[in-house]
C-alpha positions as CSV (number, residue, x, y, z in Angstrom):
1,X,0.0,0.0,0.0
2,X,1.4,3.3,-1.0
3,X,2.2,5.7,1.8
4,X,-0.1,8.7,2.2
5,X,1.0,11.8,0.3
6,X,1.3,15.1,2.0
7,X,0.5,18.5,0.5
8,X,1.9,18.9,-3.0
9,X,5.0,21.1,-3.0
10,X,4.8,24.3,-4.9
11,X,6.0,24.2,-8.5
12,X,9.7,24.9,-8.8
13,X,11.3,26.6,-11.7
14,X,15.0,26.2,-11.0
15,X,17.7,25.2,-13.5
16,X,17.6,25.3,-17.3
17,X,13.9,24.3,-17.4
18,X,13.0,27.2,-15.3
19,X,14.9,29.6,-17.5
20,X,13.3,28.1,-20.6
21,X,9.9,28.6,-18.9
22,X,10.8,32.3,-18.3
23,X,11.5,32.7,-22.0
24,X,8.0,31.4,-22.8
25,X,6.8,34.8,-21.7
26,X,8.4,36.3,-24.8
27,X,6.0,35.0,-27.4
28,X,3.2,37.0,-25.8
29,X,5.4,40.1,-26.0
30,X,6.2,39.3,-29.7
31,X,2.5,38.9,-30.4
32,X,1.9,42.4,-28.9
33,X,4.8,43.7,-31.1
34,X,3.1,42.2,-34.2
35,X,-0.1,44.1,-33.3
36,X,1.9,47.2,-32.7
37,X,3.8,47.0,-36.0
38,X,1.3,49.3,-37.8
39,X,0.8,51.7,-34.8
40,X,2.4,54.8,-33.6
41,X,5.6,55.2,-31.5
42,X,3.6,55.4,-28.2
43,X,2.1,52.0,-28.9
44,X,5.4,50.6,-29.8
45,X,6.9,51.8,-26.6
46,X,4.3,49.8,-24.8
47,X,6.0,46.6,-25.9
48,X,8.9,47.4,-23.6
49,X,6.4,48.2,-20.8
50,X,4.5,44.9,-21.4
51,X,7.8,42.9,-21.4
52,X,8.6,44.5,-18.0
53,X,5.2,43.5,-16.7
54,X,5.4,40.0,-18.0
55,X,8.8,39.5,-16.5
56,X,7.7,41.0,-13.2
57,X,4.7,38.6,-13.1
58,X,7.0,35.7,-14.0
59,X,9.5,36.5,-11.2
60,X,6.7,36.9,-8.6
61,X,5.5,33.5,-9.7
62,X,8.9,32.0,-9.1
63,X,10.5,32.1,-12.5
64,X,14.3,32.3,-12.0
65,X,15.4,35.4,-13.9
66,X,18.7,35.1,-12.1
67,X,19.3,31.8,-13.9
68,X,19.4,33.5,-17.3
69,X,23.1,34.7,-17.0
70,X,24.2,31.1,-16.8
71,X,22.5,30.3,-20.1
72,X,23.8,33.2,-22.2
73,X,26.2,31.1,-24.3
74,X,23.6,28.5,-25.4
75,X,21.0,31.2,-25.9
76,X,23.4,33.2,-28.1
77,X,24.0,30.0,-30.1
78,X,20.3,29.5,-30.6
79,X,19.8,33.2,-31.5
80,X,22.6,32.9,-34.1
81,X,21.1,29.7,-35.5
82,X,17.7,31.4,-35.7
83,X,19.2,34.3,-37.5
84,X,20.8,31.9,-40.0
85,X,17.6,30.1,-40.7
86,X,15.6,33.3,-40.9
87,X,18.2,34.7,-43.4
88,X,17.8,31.5,-45.6
89,X,14.0,32.2,-45.6
90,X,14.6,35.8,-46.6
91,X,17.1,34.8,-49.4
92,X,14.6,32.3,-50.8
93,X,11.8,34.8,-50.6
94,X,13.9,37.3,-52.5
95,X,14.2,34.9,-55.5
96,X,10.5,35.6,-56.3
97,X,10.5,39.2,-55.4
98,X,10.0,41.8,-58.1
99,X,13.1,43.7,-59.3
100,X,11.7,46.9,-57.8
101,X,11.8,45.4,-54.3
102,X,15.5,44.4,-54.5
103,X,18.2,46.3,-52.6
104,X,20.9,48.1,-54.7
105,X,23.8,46.4,-52.9
106,X,22.6,42.9,-52.4
107,X,22.3,41.6,-55.9
108,X,25.8,41.0,-57.1
109,X,25.2,37.5,-58.4
110,X,27.4,36.0,-55.8
111,X,25.0,34.0,-53.6
112,X,27.2,34.1,-50.5
113,X,27.6,37.9,-50.7
114,X,23.9,38.4,-51.5
115,X,22.9,36.1,-48.6
116,X,25.0,38.1,-46.2
117,X,23.9,41.6,-47.3
118,X,20.3,40.7,-48.3
119,X,18.7,40.8,-51.7
120,X,15.4,42.3,-50.8
121,X,15.3,45.8,-49.4
122,X,12.2,45.6,-47.2
123,X,10.8,42.0,-47.3
124,X,7.1,41.9,-46.4
125,X,4.3,39.5,-46.0
126,X,1.0,41.5,-46.3
127,X,1.5,44.5,-44.1
128,X,4.3,43.1,-42.0
129,X,7.7,44.5,-42.8
130,X,10.3,42.0,-41.4
131,X,13.2,44.5,-41.4
132,X,11.3,47.3,-39.8
133,X,10.1,44.9,-37.1
134,X,13.5,43.4,-36.4
135,X,15.5,46.7,-36.6
136,X,15.0,47.7,-33.0
137,X,12.4,45.6,-31.0
138,X,13.7,42.1,-30.5
139,X,17.4,43.0,-30.0
140,X,16.9,46.1,-27.8
141,X,14.3,44.5,-25.6
142,X,16.4,41.4,-25.3
143,X,19.3,43.6,-24.4
144,X,17.6,45.2,-21.4
145,X,16.1,41.9,-20.4
146,X,19.6,40.3,-20.2
147,X,20.9,43.4,-18.3
148,X,18.0,43.0,-15.8
149,X,18.8,39.3,-15.3
150,X,22.4,40.2,-14.6
151,X,21.3,42.8,-12.0
152,X,19.0,40.2,-10.3
153,X,21.9,37.6,-10.3
154,X,24.2,40.1,-8.7
155,X,21.6,40.8,-6.0
156,X,21.4,37.1,-5.4
157,X,25.1,36.7,-5.1
158,X,26.0,39.8,-3.1
159,X,22.8,40.9,-1.3
160,X,22.1,43.9,-3.5
161,X,23.2,45.2,-7.0
162,X,26.2,47.4,-7.0
163,X,26.0,51.1,-7.9
164,X,28.0,50.4,-11.1
165,X,25.4,47.8,-12.1
166,X,22.6,50.2,-11.4
167,X,24.2,52.9,-13.6
168,X,24.8,50.5,-16.5
169,X,21.2,49.2,-16.4
170,X,19.8,52.7,-16.0
171,X,21.8,54.3,-18.8
172,X,21.1,51.5,-21.3
173,X,17.4,51.3,-20.4
174,X,17.1,55.0,-21.1
175,X,18.8,54.5,-24.5
176,X,16.5,51.6,-25.4
177,X,13.4,53.4,-24.2
178,X,14.3,56.5,-26.2
179,X,14.9,54.3,-29.3
180,X,11.5,52.6,-29.0
181,X,9.6,55.8,-28.3
182,X,11.2,57.5,-31.4
183,X,11.1,54.4,-33.5
184,X,9.6,56.2,-36.5
185,X,13.0,57.9,-36.9
186,X,14.5,54.6,-38.0
187,X,12.6,54.9,-41.3
188,X,15.2,57.4,-42.5
189,X,18.3,55.4,-41.5
190,X,20.6,53.7,-44.0
191,X,19.6,50.3,-42.7
192,X,16.1,50.9,-43.8
193,X,16.5,53.0,-46.9
194,X,19.6,51.4,-48.6
195,X,20.7,48.1,-47.1
196,X,19.0,44.8,-47.9
197,X,17.7,42.5,-45.2
198,X,20.0,39.5,-45.1
199,X,22.2,37.7,-42.6
200,X,24.2,40.8,-41.6
201,X,21.2,42.7,-40.3
202,X,19.2,39.7,-39.1
203,X,22.2,38.4,-37.0
204,X,22.8,41.9,-35.7
205,X,19.2,42.4,-34.7
206,X,18.6,39.0,-33.1
207,X,22.0,37.9,-31.7
208,X,24.7,40.6,-31.8
209,X,22.8,43.4,-30.1
210,X,21.5,41.6,-27.0
211,X,24.5,39.5,-26.3
212,X,27.4,41.9,-27.0
213,X,25.7,45.2,-26.0
214,X,25.2,43.7,-22.5
215,X,28.9,43.1,-22.0
216,X,29.3,45.8,-19.4
217,X,26.7,44.2,-17.2
218,X,28.2,40.8,-17.8
219,X,31.6,42.1,-16.8
220,X,30.3,43.7,-13.6
221,X,28.6,40.4,-12.5
222,X,32.0,38.6,-12.5
223,X,34.2,41.6,-11.7
224,X,32.4,43.9,-9.2
225,X,33.8,47.4,-9.2
226,X,33.8,49.9,-6.2
227,X,32.2,53.2,-7.3
228,X,31.9,56.2,-5.1
229,X,29.3,58.9,-5.4
230,X,31.6,61.6,-6.8
231,X,32.8,59.4,-9.7
232,X,29.2,58.1,-10.2
233,X,28.0,61.7,-10.4
234,X,30.7,62.5,-13.0
235,X,29.7,59.5,-15.1
236,X,26.0,60.4,-14.9
237,X,27.0,63.9,-16.1
238,X,28.9,62.4,-19.1
239,X,25.9,60.2,-20.0
240,X,23.5,63.2,-19.7
241,X,25.7,65.3,-22.0
242,X,25.9,62.5,-24.6
243,X,22.1,62.0,-24.4
244,X,21.4,65.7,-24.7
245,X,23.5,65.9,-27.9
246,X,22.1,62.7,-29.3
247,X,18.4,63.5,-28.6
248,X,18.8,67.2,-29.5
249,X,20.4,66.4,-32.9
250,X,18.0,63.7,-33.8
251,X,14.9,65.7,-32.8
252,X,16.1,68.7,-34.7
253,X,16.6,66.6,-37.9
254,X,13.3,64.8,-37.6
255,X,11.4,68.0,-36.9
256,X,13.0,69.7,-39.9
257,X,12.2,66.8,-42.2
258,X,8.5,66.7,-41.1
259,X,7.9,70.5,-41.2
260,X,10.7,73.0,-42.1
261,X,8.3,75.8,-41.1
262,X,8.1,74.5,-37.5
263,X,9.1,77.4,-35.1
264,X,11.7,75.1,-33.5
265,X,13.7,74.9,-36.8
266,X,12.3,77.7,-39.0
267,X,15.2,80.1,-38.0
268,X,18.0,77.6,-38.9
269,X,20.3,78.3,-41.8
270,X,20.0,75.9,-44.8
271,X,21.6,75.1,-48.1
272,X,19.3,74.4,-51.0
273,X,20.0,71.3,-53.2
274,X,19.2,70.3,-56.7
275,X,16.7,67.7,-55.4
276,X,14.6,70.4,-53.8
277,X,15.6,69.4,-50.3
278,X,17.5,71.6,-47.9
279,X,20.6,70.8,-45.8
280,X,20.8,72.2,-42.3
281,X,24.0,74.2,-41.8
282,X,23.3,75.6,-38.3
283,X,22.1,74.3,-35.0
284,X,23.4,70.9,-34.1
285,X,24.1,70.1,-37.8
286,X,26.3,73.1,-38.1
287,X,28.6,72.0,-35.3
288,X,29.6,68.7,-37.0
289,X,28.1,66.7,-39.9
290,X,26.9,63.8,-37.6
291,X,26.3,65.3,-34.1
292,X,24.0,62.3,-33.3
293,X,27.0,60.0,-33.7
294,X,29.0,62.2,-31.3
295,X,26.3,61.9,-28.6
296,X,26.2,58.1,-29.2
297,X,29.9,57.8,-28.6
298,X,29.8,60.0,-25.4
299,X,27.1,57.7,-24.0
300,X,29.0,54.6,-25.0
301,X,32.0,56.0,-22.9
302,X,29.7,56.6,-19.9
303,X,28.4,53.0,-20.1
304,X,31.9,51.7,-19.9
305,X,33.4,53.9,-17.2
306,X,31.5,52.2,-14.3
307,X,33.5,49.0,-15.1
308,X,36.8,50.7,-14.2
309,X,39.9,50.7,-16.4
310,X,41.5,47.4,-15.4
311,X,40.1,45.4,-18.4
312,X,39.5,46.2,-22.1
313,X,36.4,44.0,-22.4
314,X,33.9,46.6,-21.1
315,X,35.2,49.1,-23.6
316,X,34.6,46.7,-26.5
317,X,31.2,48.3,-27.3
318,X,32.9,51.8,-27.4
319,X,35.7,50.6,-29.7
320,X,33.3,48.6,-31.9
321,X,30.7,51.4,-32.1
322,X,33.4,53.9,-33.0
323,X,34.6,51.8,-35.9
324,X,30.9,51.2,-37.0
325,X,30.0,54.9,-36.9
326,X,33.2,56.0,-38.7
327,X,32.5,53.4,-41.5
328,X,28.8,54.3,-41.6
329,X,29.7,58.0,-41.8
330,X,32.0,57.4,-44.7
331,X,29.2,55.5,-46.6
332,X,26.8,58.3,-45.8
333,X,29.3,60.9,-47.1
334,X,29.6,59.1,-50.5
335,X,25.8,58.8,-50.8
336,X,25.2,62.4,-49.9
337,X,27.8,63.6,-52.4
338,X,26.2,61.5,-55.1
339,X,22.7,62.7,-54.2
340,X,23.3,66.4,-53.5
341,X,26.5,67.1,-55.5
342,X,27.7,70.8,-55.2
343,X,25.3,71.5,-52.3
344,X,27.0,68.7,-50.3
345,X,30.5,70.0,-51.1
346,X,29.4,73.5,-49.9
347,X,28.0,71.9,-46.7
348,X,31.3,70.1,-46.1
349,X,33.1,73.4,-46.6
350,X,30.9,75.1,-44.1
351,X,31.0,72.2,-41.6
352,X,34.5,70.6,-41.9
353,X,34.3,68.2,-39.0
354,X,32.5,64.9,-39.4
355,X,31.9,63.6,-35.9
356,X,34.2,65.2,-33.3
357,X,34.8,69.0,-33.4
358,X,38.4,69.9,-34.1
359,X,39.4,66.2,-34.1
360,X,37.6,64.3,-36.9
């Protein structure tokens, strides 16, 4: 006769199965993102809020968010494999796409090169634009979710998150929230307007962003850094300056593109082009040709400084992003010269510095 059974123990979520159960919350968020794909930026920002609510509910139910940091390597592998399979689908879809839908740079005839860069500019199924959807949402939300898991894990290990971990999480959450709130601005970026959607962008959106942009938080979990209030205040000031330049420059450009007569930009000096468009030559865009890149790099420095200066790893993002933005700026310069001709040459004469005043 079997022994009598006592009260059933509460469901436990420890170990890899628990972490996998936590990730089951993400499809609901992705469904919300699908519904928001045709909505305005305020609705898209809600995806980040919904993810936070779902994760909060999961943690309160016992899902082990702190187990996620131990699974970063296998999750990165799965994300890379997903990006590869997704890119194969995009490449096959592009075989039947009309010529007008193809990207200018991804149709060389070399299948490996075209698979990497992407043959189709903005692959769609009905209303759903794959590239626009992937450009910010999965990678950025995954990034802050990993950061949060690292913060929770540090609290489990040391009793409370360190000030350095709080700063990294706060700075990067602000950046992601800003990007999602102003998501319509992505429509004018080179990724959307010029580059095809292939493995390069799919891998970047799905795997590269969440698992490498969180390196500062990953470093702090394993190498805690003492950080006093004076240094923390200085780092906060650096981040605030970078964000002020970044947001100010982007908002000024977007406002001018939407309505050049807007009182916020109506008094700015411009150069007329043969295409009928005008180039801003005062305000933020009269200081350097890419002031938004300058703000981006200042913020990247602020994200790295809480990790100290004993190791190069936390500065990988700063070094990588510097190389990325310099390369992107060079591509943008060539396209603008081709598009605007003499007007762009005059703009370059009036604004000689590209990213950093008096340096570059």
